[in-house]
Every structure is written in C-alpha cells, then in structure tokens.
C-alpha positions as a LaTeX table, in Angstrom:
\begin{tabular}{lrrr}
\hline
Residue & $x$ (\AA) & $y$ (\AA) & $z$ (\AA) \\
\hline
Met1 & 179.36 & 73.46 & 76.56 \\
Lys2 & 176.57 & 70.46 & 76.88 \\
Asn3 & 175.63 & 71.83 & 73.05 \\
Tyr4 & 178.98 & 71.22 & 72.06 \\
Phe5 & 179.72 & 67.34 & 73.03 \\
Lys6 & 175.89 & 67.35 & 71.27 \\
Ala7 & 177.46 & 68.58 & 68.20 \\
Leu8 & 180.46 & 66.42 & 68.43 \\
Asp9 & 178.41 & 63.54 & 68.97 \\
Arg10 & 177.99 & 61.05 & 65.08 \\
Gly11 & 176.01 & 58.60 & 66.29 \\
Glu12 & 176.95 & 55.04 & 66.65 \\
Val13 & 177.50 & 51.97 & 64.12 \\
Thr14 & 175.89 & 48.01 & 64.28 \\
Thr15 & 177.20 & 46.87 & 61.09 \\
Phe16 & 180.48 & 46.11 & 62.03 \\
Ser17 & 183.21 & 43.52 & 61.61 \\
Arg18 & 182.79 & 40.26 & 64.03 \\
Asn19 & 185.74 & 38.24 & 62.78 \\
Ser20 & 189.25 & 37.43 & 62.37 \\
Tyr21 & 190.04 & 38.18 & 58.85 \\
Glu22 & 192.42 & 41.19 & 59.73 \\
Val23 & 194.47 & 38.92 & 62.34 \\
Ile24 & 194.59 & 36.27 & 59.62 \\
Phe25 & 195.89 & 38.50 & 56.77 \\
Ala26 & 198.04 & 39.99 & 59.39 \\
Val27 & 199.70 & 36.59 & 60.48 \\
Phe28 & 199.82 & 36.00 & 56.59 \\
Met29 & 201.67 & 39.28 & 55.87 \\
Ile30 & 204.10 & 38.14 & 59.13 \\
Ala31 & 204.64 & 34.84 & 57.57 \\
Leu32 & 205.74 & 36.53 & 53.74 \\
Ala33 & 208.06 & 38.78 & 55.70 \\
Tyr34 & 209.46 & 36.30 & 57.42 \\
Phe35 & 210.09 & 34.32 & 54.20 \\
Tyr36 & 211.92 & 37.40 & 52.09 \\
Arg37 & 213.70 & 38.09 & 55.32 \\
Gly38 & 216.95 & 38.38 & 52.69 \\
Asn39 & 214.97 & 41.04 & 51.24 \\
Pro40 & 217.66 & 44.06 & 51.75 \\
Gln41 & 214.54 & 46.63 & 52.14 \\
Ile42 & 213.19 & 44.73 & 55.09 \\
Val43 & 214.68 & 46.52 & 58.39 \\
Tyr44 & 214.50 & 43.60 & 61.44 \\
Pro45 & 213.96 & 43.48 & 63.80 \\
Arg46 & 211.63 & 46.65 & 63.76 \\
Ile47 & 209.43 & 45.70 & 60.92 \\
Leu48 & 208.67 & 42.21 & 63.30 \\
Tyr49 & 207.60 & 45.25 & 66.17 \\
Phe50 & 205.03 & 46.54 & 64.16 \\
Phe51 & 203.82 & 43.45 & 62.79 \\
Leu52 & 202.85 & 42.43 & 66.10 \\
Leu53 & 201.84 & 45.36 & 67.03 \\
Leu54 & 199.53 & 45.42 & 64.32 \\
Leu55 & 198.09 & 41.35 & 65.12 \\
Gly56 & 197.73 & 42.99 & 68.99 \\
Ser57 & 195.50 & 45.75 & 67.81 \\
Asn58 & 193.64 & 43.53 & 65.87 \\
Phe59 & 193.23 & 40.77 & 68.61 \\
Leu60 & 192.14 & 43.91 & 71.15 \\
Phe61 & 189.96 & 45.80 & 68.49 \\
Asn62 & 187.72 & 42.74 & 67.61 \\
Tyr63 & 187.63 & 41.17 & 71.19 \\
Leu64 & 185.90 & 44.65 & 72.13 \\
Leu65 & 183.79 & 44.51 & 68.96 \\
Arg66 & 182.57 & 41.78 & 69.47 \\
Arg67 & 181.52 & 42.58 & 73.36 \\
Arg68 & 179.68 & 45.69 & 71.73 \\
Ala69 & 176.01 & 45.71 & 70.08 \\
Ala70 & 176.69 & 49.13 & 69.05 \\
Val71 & 179.79 & 51.10 & 68.68 \\
Asn72 & 180.30 & 54.78 & 68.20 \\
Leu73 & 181.81 & 55.85 & 65.38 \\
Trp74 & 184.82 & 57.57 & 67.11 \\
Leu75 & 185.77 & 54.48 & 68.50 \\
Ile76 & 185.92 & 53.38 & 64.87 \\
Asp77 & 187.80 & 56.35 & 63.71 \\
Leu78 & 190.36 & 55.90 & 66.88 \\
Ile79 & 190.93 & 51.76 & 65.65 \\
Leu80 & 191.29 & 52.47 & 61.61 \\
Leu81 & 193.52 & 55.87 & 62.75 \\
Val82 & 195.66 & 53.16 & 64.79 \\
Asn83 & 195.74 & 50.51 & 62.16 \\
Phe84 & 196.60 & 52.95 & 59.54 \\
Trp85 & 199.47 & 54.20 & 61.97 \\
Val86 & 200.68 & 50.43 & 61.99 \\
Ile87 & 201.04 & 49.73 & 58.81 \\
Thr88 & 202.62 & 52.78 & 57.82 \\
Gly89 & 205.37 & 51.80 & 59.89 \\
Val90 & 205.53 & 48.55 & 58.45 \\
Leu91 & 205.48 & 50.35 & 54.93 \\
Tyr92 & 208.02 & 52.31 & 56.17 \\
Tyr93 & 210.35 & 49.57 & 58.12 \\
Ser94 & 210.22 & 47.39 & 54.37 \\
Gly95 & 211.33 & 50.23 & 51.86 \\
Arg96 & 208.96 & 52.41 & 52.30 \\
Gly97 & 207.92 & 53.64 & 48.31 \\
Gly98 & 208.72 & 50.44 & 46.97 \\
Ser99 & 207.51 & 48.00 & 49.95 \\
Tyr100 & 205.02 & 45.35 & 48.76 \\
Phe101 & 203.35 & 45.46 & 51.75 \\
Trp102 & 201.70 & 48.58 & 51.03 \\
Val103 & 198.38 & 45.90 & 50.40 \\
Leu104 & 197.64 & 46.38 & 54.25 \\
Tyr105 & 196.35 & 49.76 & 53.44 \\
Leu106 & 192.92 & 47.90 & 52.03 \\
Leu107 & 192.28 & 47.10 & 55.90 \\
Pro108 & 191.20 & 50.62 & 56.61 \\
Val109 & 189.64 & 51.28 & 53.75 \\
Phe110 & 187.66 & 48.16 & 53.47 \\
Ala111 & 186.96 & 48.99 & 57.08 \\
Ala112 & 186.04 & 53.08 & 56.85 \\
Ser113 & 183.76 & 51.87 & 53.54 \\
Leu114 & 181.97 & 48.96 & 55.40 \\
Met115 & 181.19 & 50.82 & 58.43 \\
Ala116 & 181.20 & 54.82 & 58.64 \\
Ser117 & 180.11 & 57.41 & 56.04 \\
Phe118 & 181.25 & 58.08 & 52.91 \\
Lys119 & 183.47 & 61.16 & 54.11 \\
Asp120 & 185.27 & 58.65 & 56.85 \\
Ser121 & 185.81 & 56.16 & 53.13 \\
Ala122 & 187.26 & 59.59 & 51.23 \\
Gly123 & 189.59 & 60.59 & 54.29 \\
Met124 & 190.91 & 57.20 & 54.70 \\
Val125 & 191.67 & 56.54 & 51.35 \\
Leu126 & 193.28 & 59.55 & 51.29 \\
Leu127 & 195.59 & 59.44 & 53.86 \\
Cys128 & 196.57 & 56.24 & 52.52 \\
Val129 & 197.21 & 57.85 & 49.16 \\
Leu130 & 199.07 & 60.72 & 50.94 \\
Ser131 & 201.39 & 58.16 & 53.11 \\
Ile132 & 201.93 & 56.33 & 50.18 \\
Thr133 & 202.69 & 59.00 & 47.42 \\
Ile134 & 205.08 & 60.74 & 50.28 \\
Met135 & 207.03 & 57.23 & 50.83 \\
Ala136 & 207.19 & 57.42 & 47.09 \\
Trp137 & 208.43 & 60.63 & 46.34 \\
Pro138 & 210.46 & 62.13 & 44.76 \\
Val139 & 209.82 & 59.87 & 41.00 \\
Ala140 & 212.64 & 60.42 & 38.61 \\
Ala141 & 211.21 & 62.04 & 35.72 \\
Gly142 & 212.23 & 59.50 & 33.74 \\
Asp143 & 211.00 & 56.89 & 36.11 \\
Leu144 & 207.94 & 55.84 & 33.97 \\
Ala145 & 207.59 & 52.02 & 36.12 \\
Gly146 & 207.90 & 54.05 & 39.48 \\
Ala147 & 205.46 & 56.31 & 38.32 \\
Leu148 & 202.83 & 53.52 & 36.92 \\
Ala149 & 203.35 & 51.28 & 40.09 \\
Leu150 & 202.24 & 54.77 & 42.22 \\
Ala151 & 199.18 & 54.94 & 39.95 \\
Val152 & 198.00 & 51.77 & 40.07 \\
Lys153 & 198.32 & 51.40 & 43.68 \\
Ile154 & 196.70 & 54.79 & 43.97 \\
Gly155 & 193.47 & 53.39 & 41.87 \\
Val156 & 193.34 & 49.89 & 43.50 \\
Leu157 & 192.37 & 51.82 & 47.11 \\
Thr158 & 190.36 & 54.51 & 45.16 \\
Phe159 & 187.70 & 51.59 & 42.90 \\
Ser160 & 187.69 & 49.40 & 46.21 \\
Ala161 & 186.68 & 51.62 & 48.90 \\
Gly162 & 184.25 & 52.73 & 46.07 \\
Val163 & 183.05 & 49.11 & 45.23 \\
Val164 & 182.73 & 47.85 & 49.02 \\
Tyr165 & 181.25 & 51.19 & 49.72 \\
Ser166 & 178.50 & 51.03 & 47.16 \\
Thr167 & 177.77 & 47.17 & 48.26 \\
Ala168 & 177.42 & 47.91 & 52.16 \\
Gln169 & 175.15 & 50.99 & 50.83 \\
Ser170 & 172.78 & 48.28 & 48.97 \\
Arg171 & 173.22 & 46.19 & 51.65 \\
Lys172 & 172.25 & 48.85 & 54.75 \\
Arg173 & 169.13 & 49.77 & 52.31 \\
Ala174 & 167.97 & 46.50 & 51.92 \\
Glu175 & 168.26 & 45.99 & 55.76 \\
Ala176 & 166.32 & 49.14 & 56.51 \\
Gly177 & 163.72 & 47.79 & 53.97 \\
Leu178 & 163.25 & 44.72 & 55.92 \\
Ala179 & 163.00 & 46.03 & 59.60 \\
Phe180 & 160.57 & 48.30 & 58.53 \\
Lys181 & 158.65 & 45.19 & 57.01 \\
Arg182 & 159.61 & 43.59 & 60.42 \\
Glu183 & 158.27 & 46.63 & 62.45 \\
Gln184 & 155.14 & 45.98 & 60.44 \\
Val185 & 154.21 & 42.45 & 60.64 \\
Glu186 & 154.60 & 42.84 & 64.16 \\
Leu187 & 152.06 & 45.62 & 64.37 \\
Leu188 & 149.64 & 43.36 & 62.55 \\
Glu189 & 150.69 & 40.23 & 64.76 \\
Lys190 & 149.37 & 42.45 & 67.71 \\
Lys191 & 145.93 & 44.06 & 65.58 \\
Val192 & 145.47 & 39.28 & 65.32 \\
Thr193 & 145.90 & 38.94 & 68.71 \\
Asp194 & 143.91 & 41.46 & 69.70 \\
Thr195 & 141.15 & 40.16 & 67.82 \\
Glu196 & 141.45 & 37.02 & 68.83 \\
Ser197 & 140.96 & 37.87 & 72.30 \\
Glu198 & 138.10 & 39.94 & 71.19 \\
Ile199 & 136.36 & 37.40 & 69.53 \\
Val200 & 137.16 & 34.60 & 72.43 \\
Lys201 & 135.29 & 36.40 & 74.76 \\
Thr202 & 132.18 & 36.35 & 72.37 \\
Ala203 & 131.78 & 33.18 & 70.10 \\
Ser204 & 133.41 & 31.20 & 72.50 \\
Ala205 & 130.23 & 31.83 & 74.87 \\
Gly206 & 128.12 & 30.86 & 72.43 \\
Glu207 & 127.87 & 33.63 & 70.50 \\
Val208 & 129.34 & 32.61 & 67.71 \\
Gly209 & 127.49 & 34.25 & 65.33 \\
Thr210 & 129.41 & 37.52 & 65.86 \\
Leu211 & 132.76 & 35.64 & 64.61 \\
Val212 & 131.03 & 35.69 & 60.97 \\
Ser213 & 131.22 & 39.09 & 60.56 \\
Gly214 & 134.89 & 39.60 & 60.87 \\
Val215 & 135.85 & 36.32 & 59.41 \\
Met216 & 136.89 & 37.72 & 56.19 \\
His217 & 138.71 & 40.86 & 57.78 \\
Asp218 & 140.20 & 38.92 & 60.49 \\
Leu219 & 141.37 & 36.37 & 57.55 \\
Gly220 & 143.13 & 39.12 & 55.45 \\
Asn221 & 145.20 & 40.08 & 58.65 \\
Ala222 & 146.02 & 36.56 & 59.27 \\
Val223 & 147.16 & 36.03 & 55.48 \\
Ser224 & 149.12 & 39.46 & 55.70 \\
Val225 & 151.22 & 38.12 & 58.51 \\
Ile226 & 151.86 & 34.99 & 56.30 \\
Leu227 & 152.99 & 36.69 & 52.93 \\
Leu228 & 155.32 & 39.59 & 54.82 \\
Ser229 & 156.51 & 37.19 & 57.30 \\
Ala230 & 157.37 & 34.47 & 54.21 \\
Glu231 & 158.97 & 37.48 & 51.99 \\
Leu232 & 161.55 & 38.56 & 55.17 \\
Ala233 & 162.21 & 34.77 & 55.18 \\
Val234 & 163.26 & 34.55 & 51.69 \\
Ala235 & 164.77 & 37.89 & 51.47 \\
Ala236 & 167.11 & 37.67 & 54.86 \\
Glu237 & 170.56 & 35.76 & 53.79 \\
Lys238 & 169.37 & 33.63 & 56.73 \\
Pro239 & 165.54 & 33.38 & 57.15 \\
Glu240 & 165.04 & 34.02 & 61.19 \\
Lys241 & 163.30 & 31.50 & 63.41 \\
Arg242 & 161.10 & 33.94 & 64.34 \\
Asp243 & 159.90 & 34.98 & 60.83 \\
Leu244 & 158.88 & 31.04 & 60.01 \\
Glu245 & 157.57 & 31.30 & 63.12 \\
Arg246 & 154.58 & 34.22 & 62.45 \\
Val247 & 154.12 & 32.13 & 58.96 \\
Leu248 & 152.93 & 28.88 & 61.59 \\
Lys249 & 151.10 & 31.71 & 63.54 \\
Gly250 & 149.15 & 33.26 & 61.07 \\
Ala251 & 148.60 & 29.75 & 59.07 \\
Arg252 & 146.95 & 28.20 & 62.18 \\
Tyr253 & 144.94 & 31.14 & 63.08 \\
Ala254 & 143.67 & 31.74 & 59.23 \\
Lys255 & 142.75 & 27.61 & 60.21 \\
Gly256 & 140.91 & 27.74 & 62.93 \\
Leu257 & 139.14 & 30.92 & 61.94 \\
Leu258 & 137.82 & 29.00 & 58.61 \\
Ala259 & 136.91 & 26.17 & 60.55 \\
Ala260 & 135.24 & 27.95 & 62.94 \\
Ala261 & 133.35 & 29.82 & 60.61 \\
Leu262 & 132.41 & 26.23 & 58.74 \\
Ser263 & 131.02 & 25.17 & 62.09 \\
Ile264 & 128.74 & 27.70 & 62.26 \\
Val265 & 127.29 & 26.78 & 58.65 \\
Arg266 & 126.78 & 23.34 & 59.54 \\
Gly267 & 125.16 & 24.04 & 63.12 \\
Gln268 & 127.65 & 22.29 & 65.30 \\
Glu269 & 129.53 & 24.85 & 67.66 \\
Tyr270 & 131.69 & 22.33 & 69.05 \\
Thr271 & 133.17 & 19.05 & 67.59 \\
Phe272 & 135.09 & 16.62 & 69.44 \\
Glu273 & 137.91 & 15.21 & 68.70 \\
Ser274 & 140.88 & 13.37 & 69.61 \\
Val275 & 143.49 & 16.12 & 70.02 \\
Gln276 & 146.75 & 16.11 & 72.09 \\
Leu277 & 146.78 & 18.61 & 74.69 \\
Arg278 & 150.30 & 20.00 & 73.65 \\
Glu279 & 148.43 & 21.27 & 70.46 \\
Pro280 & 145.87 & 23.95 & 71.90 \\
Val281 & 148.41 & 25.05 & 74.45 \\
Glu282 & 151.24 & 25.55 & 71.98 \\
Gly283 & 148.58 & 27.98 & 69.63 \\
Ala284 & 147.52 & 30.04 & 72.64 \\
Val285 & 151.66 & 30.39 & 73.50 \\
Leu286 & 152.22 & 31.71 & 69.88 \\
Leu287 & 149.58 & 33.95 & 69.25 \\
Thr288 & 150.27 & 35.75 & 72.70 \\
Asp289 & 153.61 & 35.65 & 71.93 \\
Tyr290 & 153.92 & 39.39 & 71.33 \\
Thr291 & 152.46 & 40.20 & 74.80 \\
Ala292 & 154.73 & 37.66 & 76.36 \\
Arg293 & 157.60 & 39.96 & 74.61 \\
Lys294 & 156.73 & 43.32 & 75.87 \\
Lys295 & 156.53 & 41.99 & 79.27 \\
Asn296 & 159.92 & 40.38 & 78.75 \\
Ala297 & 157.70 & 36.99 & 80.17 \\
Pro298 & 157.88 & 34.11 & 78.47 \\
Val299 & 155.76 & 31.78 & 78.70 \\
Glu300 & 157.47 & 28.28 & 80.17 \\
Leu301 & 155.51 & 24.82 & 78.90 \\
Asp302 & 155.88 & 21.51 & 80.98 \\
Leu303 & 154.46 & 19.09 & 78.96 \\
Pro304 & 155.33 & 15.43 & 79.87 \\
Glu305 & 155.53 & 13.40 & 76.32 \\
Gly306 & 153.16 & 10.50 & 77.80 \\
Leu307 & 149.66 & 12.73 & 78.25 \\
Pro308 & 146.89 & 10.77 & 77.21 \\
Pro309 & 144.61 & 12.42 & 74.12 \\
Leu310 & 142.10 & 14.39 & 75.10 \\
Arg311 & 138.52 & 14.31 & 73.75 \\
Met312 & 137.66 & 17.98 & 72.69 \\
Ser313 & 136.71 & 20.68 & 70.92 \\
Arg314 & 140.22 & 22.13 & 69.66 \\
Ala315 & 138.88 & 25.19 & 68.83 \\
His316 & 136.97 & 26.24 & 71.68 \\
Met317 & 140.10 & 24.68 & 73.98 \\
Glu318 & 142.60 & 27.00 & 72.01 \\
Arg319 & 140.59 & 29.97 & 72.93 \\
Val320 & 140.43 & 28.94 & 76.88 \\
Phe321 & 143.96 & 29.22 & 77.04 \\
Ile322 & 144.84 & 32.18 & 75.06 \\
Asn323 & 141.96 & 34.12 & 77.65 \\
Ala324 & 143.85 & 32.30 & 80.54 \\
Leu325 & 147.37 & 33.64 & 79.25 \\
Ser326 & 146.29 & 36.56 & 78.23 \\
Asn327 & 144.95 & 37.00 & 81.73 \\
Ser328 & 147.95 & 35.84 & 83.35 \\
Leu329 & 150.29 & 38.63 & 81.17 \\
Ser330 & 147.85 & 41.06 & 81.93 \\
Phe331 & 148.88 & 41.42 & 85.99 \\
Val332 & 152.38 & 40.02 & 84.92 \\
Pro333 & 154.82 & 42.24 & 85.73 \\
Asn334 & 157.66 & 43.24 & 83.48 \\
Gly335 & 160.41 & 40.40 & 83.66 \\
Gly336 & 158.05 & 37.75 & 85.17 \\
Lys337 & 157.01 & 34.39 & 85.09 \\
Val338 & 154.05 & 32.85 & 83.04 \\
Arg339 & 154.29 & 28.84 & 83.49 \\
Ile340 & 151.95 & 26.16 & 81.68 \\
Ser341 & 152.32 & 22.42 & 83.38 \\
Ala342 & 149.97 & 19.27 & 83.23 \\
Arg343 & 150.37 & 15.74 & 84.74 \\
Ala344 & 148.02 & 12.91 & 84.13 \\
Glu345 & 145.98 & 11.72 & 87.75 \\
Gly346 & 143.63 & 8.23 & 86.92 \\
Asp347 & 141.14 & 9.53 & 84.20 \\
Leu348 & 141.77 & 13.26 & 84.03 \\
Val349 & 144.51 & 15.37 & 82.77 \\
Ile350 & 145.40 & 18.80 & 84.95 \\
Thr351 & 146.40 & 21.35 & 83.27 \\
Glu352 & 148.19 & 24.30 & 85.91 \\
Ile353 & 148.33 & 27.93 & 84.14 \\
Tyr354 & 150.18 & 29.85 & 86.89 \\
Asp355 & 151.88 & 33.37 & 86.59 \\
Ser356 & 154.14 & 35.40 & 89.11 \\
Gly357 & 151.55 & 38.41 & 89.07 \\
Pro358 & 149.61 & 40.04 & 92.64 \\
Gly359 & 147.00 & 36.81 & 92.51 \\
Phe360 & 143.11 & 36.69 & 92.29 \\
Pro361 & 141.33 & 39.36 & 94.70 \\
Glu362 & 139.61 & 37.27 & 98.19 \\
Lys363 & 136.67 & 37.96 & 96.76 \\
Met364 & 136.80 & 36.78 & 93.43 \\
Leu365 & 137.86 & 33.36 & 95.48 \\
Lys366 & 135.06 & 33.48 & 97.83 \\
Glu367 & 132.59 & 34.07 & 95.11 \\
Gly368 & 133.98 & 31.18 & 92.34 \\
Ile369 & 134.26 & 32.68 & 88.51 \\
Lys370 & 130.94 & 35.06 & 87.49 \\
Ala371 & 130.82 & 36.81 & 84.15 \\
Phe372 & 131.53 & 40.52 & 84.27 \\
Gly373 & 133.52 & 40.18 & 87.61 \\
Thr374 & 136.65 & 42.22 & 86.72 \\
Thr375 & 139.43 & 43.99 & 88.28 \\
Arg376 & 140.37 & 45.98 & 85.41 \\
Lys377 & 137.18 & 47.70 & 84.13 \\
Glu378 & 139.69 & 51.18 & 83.47 \\
Lys379 & 141.75 & 49.01 & 80.85 \\
Gly380 & 138.83 & 48.11 & 79.02 \\
Gly381 & 138.15 & 44.95 & 81.10 \\
Thr382 & 134.75 & 42.76 & 80.30 \\
Gly383 & 134.93 & 39.98 & 83.23 \\
Leu384 & 133.97 & 37.60 & 80.75 \\
Gly385 & 136.88 & 36.21 & 79.97 \\
Leu386 & 137.78 & 33.79 & 82.70 \\
Phe387 & 133.71 & 32.95 & 82.50 \\
Val388 & 134.18 & 32.30 & 79.40 \\
Cys389 & 136.68 & 29.51 & 79.82 \\
Asp390 & 134.70 & 28.17 & 82.81 \\
Gln391 & 131.78 & 27.14 & 80.57 \\
Ile392 & 134.40 & 25.86 & 77.51 \\
Val393 & 135.74 & 23.68 & 79.90 \\
Arg394 & 132.35 & 22.50 & 81.99 \\
Arg395 & 131.18 & 21.89 & 78.27 \\
His396 & 133.73 & 19.55 & 78.07 \\
Gly397 & 132.45 & 17.55 & 81.31 \\
Gly398 & 135.78 & 19.23 & 83.16 \\
Glu399 & 136.41 & 21.70 & 85.99 \\
Met400 & 138.23 & 25.28 & 86.52 \\
Arg401 & 139.48 & 26.37 & 89.87 \\
Leu402 & 140.89 & 29.60 & 90.62 \\
Asp403 & 143.70 & 29.84 & 93.55 \\
Asn404 & 146.90 & 32.06 & 94.93 \\
Pro405 & 149.55 & 29.37 & 95.52 \\
Pro406 & 151.37 & 30.34 & 98.98 \\
Gly407 & 154.51 & 31.72 & 97.49 \\
Gly408 & 152.76 & 33.72 & 95.89 \\
Gly409 & 150.93 & 34.64 & 92.32 \\
Ala410 & 147.64 & 33.08 & 90.94 \\
Lys411 & 147.40 & 29.49 & 89.71 \\
Val412 & 144.60 & 28.62 & 86.82 \\
Thr413 & 143.47 & 25.02 & 87.33 \\
Ile414 & 141.85 & 23.19 & 84.37 \\
Ser415 & 140.98 & 19.28 & 85.37 \\
Leu416 & 139.71 & 17.58 & 81.75 \\
Pro417 & 138.37 & 13.90 & 81.26 \\
Ala418 & 140.53 & 11.94 & 78.84 \\
Gly419 & 137.60 & 10.87 & 77.31 \\
Gly420 & 135.32 & 14.36 & 77.18 \\
Pro421 & 132.48 & 15.04 & 77.71 \\
Ala422 & 129.44 & 12.33 & 78.37 \\
Glu423 & 127.15 & 13.55 & 75.87 \\
Ser424 & 130.38 & 13.63 & 73.05 \\
Ser425 & 131.24 & 9.91 & 73.80 \\
Gly426 & 128.53 & 8.64 & 71.21 \\
Lys427 & 130.45 & 10.95 & 68.47 \\
\hline
\end{tabular}
C-alpha cells in the first residue's frame, strides 16, 4: 500500500500564481454579463450563481496559495478542474456553443501551462476543446460560420497553451541555471571565509609572510564570487540583495588581501589610520555570514552613531572581529544569539561580543588567554584564534577580557584607546 501511494505522488510545484488576475477577470466578466443582461441566451439568475462561484473559488484558491511556499500537483489539478467545471456552467447558461464567455477557458489553460507538466497542459486544453465542441454540436453541414468559429476557438486555446507553456519552460530553465550558479557562489563564499579564518590564525600574529603565498589563489576566489554574484544580479529580473552583498563582500575581501600584500612589500605590518569601528565590524560580519546563516544565528549589531573614530590597523582589527565571531558561531547552538555592541567610556571605546553558547571553561577564565589553549581539538581547533586577537589588541594599546555573564553564554570585551597605541601617535 505504501508503494502504491508513493507511485501516486506527483511532487510539488513552487512556481504558481500568487496574484489576483483571475479574480479581476471574473469581475470583468460579471460586469459584461450584467450589461448584456438583455441577451436572450443568458439565463438569469443561474449564470450569476456560477459567476459568484467562480469569483469565490478564485478568492479561496489565491488565499490558500499565498500561505504556501510549495503546493502538491494534485491540489493544482483539483483547482483547475473546479475552475473548468464552473466555467462550463457559465457557458451552459449563456448560450452554450454561441456563448462569448468561452474565453474564460483561458484561465485554467494558462494556469496548467504555467504551473504543471506538458501532460497537464495538454489534458486541460483537451477538456476545454471537448466542452466547447460538445456544446456547439451539431454543426450544420452548411453552417460555415459556425464551423469556422469552433475552429478559431480551438486554435486560440491550443496556440495560447503552447506559447505560455514554452515561455514557462524557458523561465524555469533560466531559474534552474540561476539556482545552480547561486549554489556555486555560496560554496565559493564558504571557501573564501574558511581561507580568511586560516589566514587570521597565522598572519595576524606576525607571521604575515604566510599570507603572500595564498594571495593570488585567494584573490582568484574573491574575484569569482564578485563575477558570479554580478552575473546573478544581472540575470535576475529583480537583483537579490544577498547577491549584491556578496559583490561588496568579495570586493572588500580582495581589497584587504591586496592591502596586506602591499604592507608586507613595504615592510609595514601595522598601518594605523583613523577608522570608524563600524567598518571592520561590518566587514567581519559579512565574511562570517555563511556560518551565521548555517547556524540560523544572525549577528545583531548595536553600534551607536556617535562613537569616536579609532586609530587602528583596520585589516588587523577586522581579523580580530572575524576570529571572535568565528569562535562564537562555532559554539552557539542552532537558532542561538550573537550580538556585537559598543560604547564610549572616556578615551576608550569598549566593544562587547556576546553569544548564547555554553560559555568559556573556568580554566581559561582563571589562567587567561594562552596560545594552543583550545576546547575544539577534535574539530581542528588550534587554540591560536583568541590568542592572536589578544596580541593584536595589545599592539593597539588595548585590552581583551573573557567572561561568562550571569545570564549564561560567553562575552569577549575589547577595550581600545581612541588615539591608538602610544608609538603610533606620531605617525
């Protein structure tokens, strides 16, 4: 029995109409029937009952479809058959074969061609043609006008179904291609993010020479993200915000790589400049976005507009936030919470990174931040992430603290002087 029901399963469809053009069309036809109420072929009030039934059923179907992301094809077939039956009633009580309401059959024909398979589309056209032919039968041998009118109706239904079905299939192929490209972009995006995380663990601790060997390869990945995301945005009827965000993310990442490489050539590990805290924080959030979405834990930002600018090495501070966010996202549960907030206190800007994970081990809180002190060895953790962050913050004349808030979770507090480290003030 289970296999029998499985064989009957036809799958679901997601490309169905969510607008009210059928309702608008039905209202127009009701108005037409009213203005032609003097026509002896129209049977009152029965035709009005069928029109009201058509109007009500389309309201109901549109309401149900708007509440669903996908609809079983059997439900679509039921909707089409109900529409077909109601429209047949309209024709029957408005002159049968001579009814000018036969164009209503275009509604189920269009819907079947747009949403269902070729068989469904052909079947609906066949039903409509049979109905029109039966109600127009018999056609007198000398009634050339009647035969021609019947042929025109059949031709219009068949031709319309073919055009709509062909257009729908072309659009589905284009959407499938875009979906495949979007999946490839997301994989590349993850690769770029993972690579950035590895670079943070080494380059930021002073071993910046490791960055040079991977610059060209990583830059190629970033450019690929930019190009593919731009192609998706151009190909879509309405560019999606996430595609445009990937363009910005890839461009910022590529710019950061080039800036790091140039700093190495010039022998400048840290280049201090006046930067708003929001810039490196938002860059880090973008680069860890894939992991955040995978955990269903979007990063909340609470950065007041009035924060003073900080004298910092932007590339290095961005790595601090990437490392801290990656650490939080690795421990936070699915659907958890990650938040970055900041406030000014005197000459300091204090940033807090909170997550709803299990918190830091008591041993780490007592002994402080040490290299190779990790609780994730079985998952590939090296224990350098937070240690690297601490070293960068110290180079900026700041301080980093770890603690577990009373309400649970973990918190990383970074205090930075607005003027930067003492040795950079003269640069």
